[in-house]
C-alpha positions, 0 to 999 in steps of 0.5 A: 756586698755586691751579689755578683761577687758572691759566686766568685768568693764561694768558688774561691773558698771551695778551691782553697778547701780543695787545695788544702785537702789535697795538700794535707793528703800529700803531706800525710800519706797515712790519710786514714791514721796519721800515727801510722807514720811512726812505722813507715814501710815502703820498698827500698826504705832503710835505716842505719844504726850504731849498735853497742852491745854488752854480754855478761858471761856468768861461768867465767865472769867475763864482760864482752863489749862490742860496737857495730852498725846495722842496716834495716832495709825493706827489700820485698813484699808479700801477702798473708792469708788475710790479704795483709801486706807483709814486708821483708826487711833484711838486717845487715851488719858491719863494723862501726866506722867501716866503709865496707859492704854490709853483710846479711845477718838475718831477716825480719818480717813486718805485717801492718794490719792497719790496727797494729804492727806485727814484727817477727824476728828470730821466730818471735812475733811482737806487737810493736805498735797499736793504732791509733797512737795516743799517750798512755795507751797500753797493750800486751806487746808479747802476747803472741810469743810462746812464753812456755818455752823457758828461753822466752819466759822473760817476755811474759806479761810485758805491758807496752805503753805510749808516752811523749807522743809527737815530742822531739827526741835526741838519741845521742847522735841525731835529733828528731822533731816528732816521735813517740816513746814505747816503754815495753817493760821495766823490771828490777829485783835484787841488788848484786852489790849490797845483797850478793847472797840473794838472786837478782835480775833486770829486764828493761826495754824501751823504743822510740819511733820518729815520724816518717823514719821508724825506729830511732832508739832501742834499749834492751837489757836482760840479765839474771844473777843466781849466787853460787853458794858453794863459794864464800862469799857468793860470786857476783857474776851475772848472765845476760846482755844489753843492746842499745841501737841509735839511728844514724842515717835513713832515707 
């Protein structure tokens, strides 16, 4: 090789590496940890969900089904005592297939500590994600919740677990190329059809996050059944709820 071309080749190689590094950084705003992109947080960001809910009322044996839309929008930021940035997310609601304005329902606060995502809703603090994301990583996602409160007791000892890291996912309405699934809990005891004389319950929670979008699917079911022994046979009415959220739009 002609030695006079060597400096040119070295320079070209250096520029190629530099350009690649810049492009990589540009493509990945989470340069310290790619997997943080599964819960992106930036001012003005929003995701709209179609939500289907079921409520079981044990006293009247009624089942109430509702469908609506919810929009989660990042509208403000602040700092906590440890200088972690907290993001305020407004949760707004309207009927499905409705073009009217969303109405504010509640406020959520999300803290990214670089090691985890803490998510506060209805005064309950969840650890939604831990970083870095990797298949089969497990953590106690509800460890910051006061489960001594009877209303929160069913959140006790949930072991969150990652699976399907970087896999595509179809939530039934939209397809996403790069997602991770968080199985939060899957508990089932008893049989309200074949064993109506015995107590039963179910608690199931699962979430799916898409890269550069955030939450794209959530399913949460919690019900319990306590037979009324004063009636023969015992009634089969259960008490609880199920909520399924599917992302339909985002920016």
